[in-house]
mmCIF file of the C-alpha atoms, coordinates in Angstrom:
data_MODEL
# 
_entry.id   MODEL 
# 
loop_
_atom_site.group_PDB 
_atom_site.id 
_atom_site.type_symbol 
_atom_site.label_atom_id 
_atom_site.label_alt_id 
_atom_site.label_comp_id 
_atom_site.label_asym_id 
_atom_site.label_entity_id 
_atom_site.label_seq_id 
_atom_site.pdbx_PDB_ins_code 
_atom_site.Cartn_x 
_atom_site.Cartn_y 
_atom_site.Cartn_z 
_atom_site.occupancy 
_atom_site.B_iso_or_equiv 
_atom_site.pdbx_formal_charge 
_atom_site.auth_seq_id 
_atom_site.auth_comp_id 
_atom_site.auth_asym_id 
_atom_site.auth_atom_id 
_atom_site.pdbx_PDB_model_num 
ATOM 1   C CA . UNK A 1 1   ? 16.559  33.709  5.565  1.00 0.00 ? 1   UNK A CA 1 
ATOM 2   C CA . UNK A 1 2   ? 15.591  30.078  5.080  1.00 0.00 ? 2   UNK A CA 1 
ATOM 3   C CA . UNK A 1 3   ? 16.381  29.680  1.406  1.00 0.00 ? 3   UNK A CA 1 
ATOM 4   C CA . UNK A 1 4   ? 16.661  26.070  0.212  1.00 0.00 ? 4   UNK A CA 1 
ATOM 5   C CA . UNK A 1 5   ? 15.806  24.575  3.617  1.00 0.00 ? 5   UNK A CA 1 
ATOM 6   C CA . UNK A 1 6   ? 13.326  21.721  3.299  1.00 0.00 ? 6   UNK A CA 1 
ATOM 7   C CA . UNK A 1 7   ? 10.654  20.833  5.810  1.00 0.00 ? 7   UNK A CA 1 
ATOM 8   C CA . UNK A 1 8   ? 8.553   22.705  8.328  1.00 0.00 ? 8   UNK A CA 1 
ATOM 9   C CA . UNK A 1 9   ? 9.725   23.562  11.838 1.00 0.00 ? 9   UNK A CA 1 
ATOM 10  C CA . UNK A 1 10  ? 6.299   23.257  13.489 1.00 0.00 ? 10  UNK A CA 1 
ATOM 11  C CA . UNK A 1 11  ? 7.494   25.485  16.371 1.00 0.00 ? 11  UNK A CA 1 
ATOM 12  C CA . UNK A 1 12  ? 9.499   22.634  17.921 1.00 0.00 ? 12  UNK A CA 1 
ATOM 13  C CA . UNK A 1 13  ? 13.146  21.738  18.351 1.00 0.00 ? 13  UNK A CA 1 
ATOM 14  C CA . UNK A 1 14  ? 14.621  18.882  16.336 1.00 0.00 ? 14  UNK A CA 1 
ATOM 15  C CA . UNK A 1 15  ? 13.931  16.001  18.719 1.00 0.00 ? 15  UNK A CA 1 
ATOM 16  C CA . UNK A 1 16  ? 10.332  16.966  19.409 1.00 0.00 ? 16  UNK A CA 1 
ATOM 17  C CA . UNK A 1 17  ? 9.696   17.595  15.715 1.00 0.00 ? 17  UNK A CA 1 
ATOM 18  C CA . UNK A 1 18  ? 11.067  14.186  14.706 1.00 0.00 ? 18  UNK A CA 1 
ATOM 19  C CA . UNK A 1 19  ? 9.069   12.456  17.448 1.00 0.00 ? 19  UNK A CA 1 
ATOM 20  C CA . UNK A 1 20  ? 5.886   14.253  16.377 1.00 0.00 ? 20  UNK A CA 1 
ATOM 21  C CA . UNK A 1 21  ? 6.355   13.248  12.739 1.00 0.00 ? 21  UNK A CA 1 
ATOM 22  C CA . UNK A 1 22  ? 7.080   9.630   13.672 1.00 0.00 ? 22  UNK A CA 1 
ATOM 23  C CA . UNK A 1 23  ? 3.999   9.421   15.902 1.00 0.00 ? 23  UNK A CA 1 
ATOM 24  C CA . UNK A 1 24  ? 1.692   10.994  13.330 1.00 0.00 ? 24  UNK A CA 1 
ATOM 25  C CA . UNK A 1 25  ? 2.913   8.666   10.570 1.00 0.00 ? 25  UNK A CA 1 
ATOM 26  C CA . UNK A 1 26  ? 2.432   5.637   12.833 1.00 0.00 ? 26  UNK A CA 1 
ATOM 27  C CA . UNK A 1 27  ? -1.103  6.767   13.687 1.00 0.00 ? 27  UNK A CA 1 
ATOM 28  C CA . UNK A 1 28  ? -1.886  7.331   10.004 1.00 0.00 ? 28  UNK A CA 1 
ATOM 29  C CA . UNK A 1 29  ? -0.851  3.777   9.165  1.00 0.00 ? 29  UNK A CA 1 
ATOM 30  C CA . UNK A 1 30  ? -2.564  2.305   12.216 1.00 0.00 ? 30  UNK A CA 1 
ATOM 31  C CA . UNK A 1 31  ? -5.960  4.032   11.904 1.00 0.00 ? 31  UNK A CA 1 
ATOM 32  C CA . UNK A 1 32  ? -5.695  4.907   8.168  1.00 0.00 ? 32  UNK A CA 1 
ATOM 33  C CA . UNK A 1 33  ? -7.067  8.408   8.875  1.00 0.00 ? 33  UNK A CA 1 
ATOM 34  C CA . UNK A 1 34  ? -6.128  11.112  11.340 1.00 0.00 ? 34  UNK A CA 1 
ATOM 35  C CA . UNK A 1 35  ? -7.522  14.525  12.171 1.00 0.00 ? 35  UNK A CA 1 
ATOM 36  C CA . UNK A 1 36  ? -4.744  17.077  12.599 1.00 0.00 ? 36  UNK A CA 1 
ATOM 37  C CA . UNK A 1 37  ? -3.709  20.603  11.690 1.00 0.00 ? 37  UNK A CA 1 
ATOM 38  C CA . UNK A 1 38  ? -2.937  21.437  8.091  1.00 0.00 ? 38  UNK A CA 1 
ATOM 39  C CA . UNK A 1 39  ? 0.726   22.252  8.812  1.00 0.00 ? 39  UNK A CA 1 
ATOM 40  C CA . UNK A 1 40  ? 1.328   18.909  10.538 1.00 0.00 ? 40  UNK A CA 1 
ATOM 41  C CA . UNK A 1 41  ? -0.469  17.020  7.762  1.00 0.00 ? 41  UNK A CA 1 
ATOM 42  C CA . UNK A 1 42  ? 1.637   18.721  5.101  1.00 0.00 ? 42  UNK A CA 1 
ATOM 43  C CA . UNK A 1 43  ? 4.792   17.945  7.086  1.00 0.00 ? 43  UNK A CA 1 
ATOM 44  C CA . UNK A 1 44  ? 4.126   14.184  7.244  1.00 0.00 ? 44  UNK A CA 1 
ATOM 45  C CA . UNK A 1 45  ? 2.336   13.561  3.968  1.00 0.00 ? 45  UNK A CA 1 
ATOM 46  C CA . UNK A 1 46  ? 5.473   13.202  1.842  1.00 0.00 ? 46  UNK A CA 1 
ATOM 47  C CA . UNK A 1 47  ? 7.229   10.953  4.351  1.00 0.00 ? 47  UNK A CA 1 
ATOM 48  C CA . UNK A 1 48  ? 4.193   8.679   4.630  1.00 0.00 ? 48  UNK A CA 1 
ATOM 49  C CA . UNK A 1 49  ? 3.933   8.359   0.864  1.00 0.00 ? 49  UNK A CA 1 
ATOM 50  C CA . UNK A 1 50  ? 7.654   7.584   0.604  1.00 0.00 ? 50  UNK A CA 1 
ATOM 51  C CA . UNK A 1 51  ? 7.252   4.792   3.164  1.00 0.00 ? 51  UNK A CA 1 
ATOM 52  C CA . UNK A 1 52  ? 4.367   3.286   1.178  1.00 0.00 ? 52  UNK A CA 1 
ATOM 53  C CA . UNK A 1 53  ? 6.506   3.396   -1.978 1.00 0.00 ? 53  UNK A CA 1 
ATOM 54  C CA . UNK A 1 54  ? 9.360   1.750   -0.063 1.00 0.00 ? 54  UNK A CA 1 
ATOM 55  C CA . UNK A 1 55  ? 6.999   -1.019  1.049  1.00 0.00 ? 55  UNK A CA 1 
ATOM 56  C CA . UNK A 1 56  ? 5.716   -1.504  -2.508 1.00 0.00 ? 56  UNK A CA 1 
ATOM 57  C CA . UNK A 1 57  ? 9.258   -1.829  -3.858 1.00 0.00 ? 57  UNK A CA 1 
ATOM 58  C CA . UNK A 1 58  ? 10.189  -4.186  -1.027 1.00 0.00 ? 58  UNK A CA 1 
ATOM 59  C CA . UNK A 1 59  ? 7.231   -6.444  -1.779 1.00 0.00 ? 59  UNK A CA 1 
ATOM 60  C CA . UNK A 1 60  ? 7.994   -6.421  -5.509 1.00 0.00 ? 60  UNK A CA 1 
ATOM 61  C CA . UNK A 1 61  ? 11.692  -7.243  -5.041 1.00 0.00 ? 61  UNK A CA 1 
ATOM 62  C CA . UNK A 1 62  ? 12.939  -10.598 -6.280 1.00 0.00 ? 62  UNK A CA 1 
ATOM 63  C CA . UNK A 1 63  ? 15.765  -11.118 -3.815 1.00 0.00 ? 63  UNK A CA 1 
ATOM 64  C CA . UNK A 1 64  ? 15.117  -11.900 -0.167 1.00 0.00 ? 64  UNK A CA 1 
ATOM 65  C CA . UNK A 1 65  ? 17.879  -9.508  0.888  1.00 0.00 ? 65  UNK A CA 1 
ATOM 66  C CA . UNK A 1 66  ? 16.111  -6.589  -0.839 1.00 0.00 ? 66  UNK A CA 1 
ATOM 67  C CA . UNK A 1 67  ? 12.854  -7.438  0.943  1.00 0.00 ? 67  UNK A CA 1 
ATOM 68  C CA . UNK A 1 68  ? 14.585  -7.554  4.319  1.00 0.00 ? 68  UNK A CA 1 
ATOM 69  C CA . UNK A 1 69  ? 16.449  -4.337  3.565  1.00 0.00 ? 69  UNK A CA 1 
ATOM 70  C CA . UNK A 1 70  ? 13.210  -2.492  2.781  1.00 0.00 ? 70  UNK A CA 1 
ATOM 71  C CA . UNK A 1 71  ? 11.608  -3.720  6.027  1.00 0.00 ? 71  UNK A CA 1 
ATOM 72  C CA . UNK A 1 72  ? 14.634  -2.645  8.028  1.00 0.00 ? 72  UNK A CA 1 
ATOM 73  C CA . UNK A 1 73  ? 14.588  0.828   6.474  1.00 0.00 ? 73  UNK A CA 1 
ATOM 74  C CA . UNK A 1 74  ? 10.901  1.191   7.346  1.00 0.00 ? 74  UNK A CA 1 
ATOM 75  C CA . UNK A 1 75  ? 11.481  -0.140  10.874 1.00 0.00 ? 75  UNK A CA 1 
ATOM 76  C CA . UNK A 1 76  ? 14.233  2.428   11.408 1.00 0.00 ? 76  UNK A CA 1 
ATOM 77  C CA . UNK A 1 77  ? 11.796  5.228   10.579 1.00 0.00 ? 77  UNK A CA 1 
ATOM 78  C CA . UNK A 1 78  ? 8.751   3.875   12.430 1.00 0.00 ? 78  UNK A CA 1 
ATOM 79  C CA . UNK A 1 79  ? 10.168  2.031   15.496 1.00 0.00 ? 79  UNK A CA 1 
ATOM 80  C CA . UNK A 1 80  ? 7.122   -0.263  15.682 1.00 0.00 ? 80  UNK A CA 1 
ATOM 81  C CA . UNK A 1 81  ? 7.184   -3.817  14.326 1.00 0.00 ? 81  UNK A CA 1 
ATOM 82  C CA . UNK A 1 82  ? 3.387   -4.107  14.277 1.00 0.00 ? 82  UNK A CA 1 
ATOM 83  C CA . UNK A 1 83  ? 3.003   -1.008  12.094 1.00 0.00 ? 83  UNK A CA 1 
ATOM 84  C CA . UNK A 1 84  ? 5.797   -2.145  9.749  1.00 0.00 ? 84  UNK A CA 1 
ATOM 85  C CA . UNK A 1 85  ? 4.052   -5.502  9.324  1.00 0.00 ? 85  UNK A CA 1 
ATOM 86  C CA . UNK A 1 86  ? 0.738   -3.782  8.545  1.00 0.00 ? 86  UNK A CA 1 
ATOM 87  C CA . UNK A 1 87  ? 2.473   -1.412  6.108  1.00 0.00 ? 87  UNK A CA 1 
ATOM 88  C CA . UNK A 1 88  ? 4.060   -4.243  4.122  1.00 0.00 ? 88  UNK A CA 1 
ATOM 89  C CA . UNK A 1 89  ? 1.286   -6.864  4.373  1.00 0.00 ? 89  UNK A CA 1 
ATOM 90  C CA . UNK A 1 90  ? -1.906  -4.781  4.146  1.00 0.00 ? 90  UNK A CA 1 
ATOM 91  C CA . UNK A 1 91  ? -1.290  -1.217  2.985  1.00 0.00 ? 91  UNK A CA 1 
ATOM 92  C CA . UNK A 1 92  ? 1.366   -1.622  0.258  1.00 0.00 ? 92  UNK A CA 1 
ATOM 93  C CA . UNK A 1 93  ? -0.439  -4.402  -1.685 1.00 0.00 ? 93  UNK A CA 1 
ATOM 94  C CA . UNK A 1 94  ? -3.503  -2.133  -1.912 1.00 0.00 ? 94  UNK A CA 1 
ATOM 95  C CA . UNK A 1 95  ? -1.485  0.382   -3.930 1.00 0.00 ? 95  UNK A CA 1 
ATOM 96  C CA . UNK A 1 96  ? 0.457   -2.067  -6.112 1.00 0.00 ? 96  UNK A CA 1 
ATOM 97  C CA . UNK A 1 97  ? -1.060  -0.650  -9.310 1.00 0.00 ? 97  UNK A CA 1 
ATOM 98  C CA . UNK A 1 98  ? -1.135  2.990   -8.167 1.00 0.00 ? 98  UNK A CA 1 
ATOM 99  C CA . UNK A 1 99  ? 1.759   5.319   -9.054 1.00 0.00 ? 99  UNK A CA 1 
ATOM 100 C CA . UNK A 1 100 ? 1.480   7.719   -6.149 1.00 0.00 ? 100 UNK A CA 1 
ATOM 101 C CA . UNK A 1 101 ? -1.041  9.913   -4.409 1.00 0.00 ? 101 UNK A CA 1 
ATOM 102 C CA . UNK A 1 102 ? -1.764  7.483   -1.599 1.00 0.00 ? 102 UNK A CA 1 
ATOM 103 C CA . UNK A 1 103 ? -3.124  10.115  0.790  1.00 0.00 ? 103 UNK A CA 1 
ATOM 104 C CA . UNK A 1 104 ? -5.963  12.631  0.704  1.00 0.00 ? 104 UNK A CA 1 
ATOM 105 C CA . UNK A 1 105 ? -6.351  15.830  2.730  1.00 0.00 ? 105 UNK A CA 1 
ATOM 106 C CA . UNK A 1 106 ? -9.891  17.038  3.361  1.00 0.00 ? 106 UNK A CA 1 
ATOM 107 C CA . UNK A 1 107 ? -10.386 20.460  4.949  1.00 0.00 ? 107 UNK A CA 1 
ATOM 108 C CA . UNK A 1 108 ? -12.533 20.450  8.084  1.00 0.00 ? 108 UNK A CA 1 
ATOM 109 C CA . UNK A 1 109 ? -12.495 24.146  8.939  1.00 0.00 ? 109 UNK A CA 1 
ATOM 110 C CA . UNK A 1 110 ? -10.886 25.969  11.858 1.00 0.00 ? 110 UNK A CA 1 
ATOM 111 C CA . UNK A 1 111 ? -10.499 24.500  15.346 1.00 0.00 ? 111 UNK A CA 1 
ATOM 112 C CA . UNK A 1 112 ? -12.584 26.190  18.046 1.00 0.00 ? 112 UNK A CA 1 
ATOM 113 C CA . UNK A 1 113 ? -9.812  26.960  20.524 1.00 0.00 ? 113 UNK A CA 1 
ATOM 114 C CA . UNK A 1 114 ? -7.188  28.665  18.385 1.00 0.00 ? 114 UNK A CA 1 
ATOM 115 C CA . UNK A 1 115 ? -8.725  28.789  14.889 1.00 0.00 ? 115 UNK A CA 1 
ATOM 116 C CA . UNK A 1 116 ? -6.032  26.498  13.483 1.00 0.00 ? 116 UNK A CA 1 
ATOM 117 C CA . UNK A 1 117 ? -7.005  25.042  10.096 1.00 0.00 ? 117 UNK A CA 1 
ATOM 118 C CA . UNK A 1 118 ? -7.902  21.369  10.631 1.00 0.00 ? 118 UNK A CA 1 
ATOM 119 C CA . UNK A 1 119 ? -7.772  18.611  8.012  1.00 0.00 ? 119 UNK A CA 1 
ATOM 120 C CA . UNK A 1 120 ? -8.559  14.928  7.764  1.00 0.00 ? 120 UNK A CA 1 
ATOM 121 C CA . UNK A 1 121 ? -5.540  13.080  6.386  1.00 0.00 ? 121 UNK A CA 1 
ATOM 122 C CA . UNK A 1 122 ? -6.502  9.624   5.135  1.00 0.00 ? 122 UNK A CA 1 
ATOM 123 C CA . UNK A 1 123 ? -5.221  6.839   2.946  1.00 0.00 ? 123 UNK A CA 1 
ATOM 124 C CA . UNK A 1 124 ? -6.994  6.682   -0.411 1.00 0.00 ? 124 UNK A CA 1 
ATOM 125 C CA . UNK A 1 125 ? -9.071  3.551   -1.021 1.00 0.00 ? 125 UNK A CA 1 
# 
C-alpha cells in the first residue's frame, strides 16, 4: 500500500520521472501553455506554482544574497539559465499581487490513440 507517499509515479522509474517533470515545467514557463495528459499536468502543477512563488519572494527580497539564493534554487530545479531569467524577470512580476493559483487546467477531451484525458495547462493572465 502507498499510504502517505506523495507524488505520482507516471509509470516511470525515478530518473525518467524527474526528467519528465523538469522538461514539462521548463516548457510551461517557456511557452506559457502546454497540452499534456491530465496525470502529467497534475504532477507538475504544484512544482511550477512553487517555483513562481520562489521567484516572487526572490524579487521581493531586500538583500542581494537572498535574491541570488532564490535564483540558484530555481536554477537547480530547472537546469536552464534562459528559463530562470524569464521566470524571475517576466513571469514572477506578473503575479506580484496574486496569492496563488498561477496555473489553469482546461479539459480538452480524450486523445484519439489511447483515450487518455488531455488538458491544456496554462499560466493565468
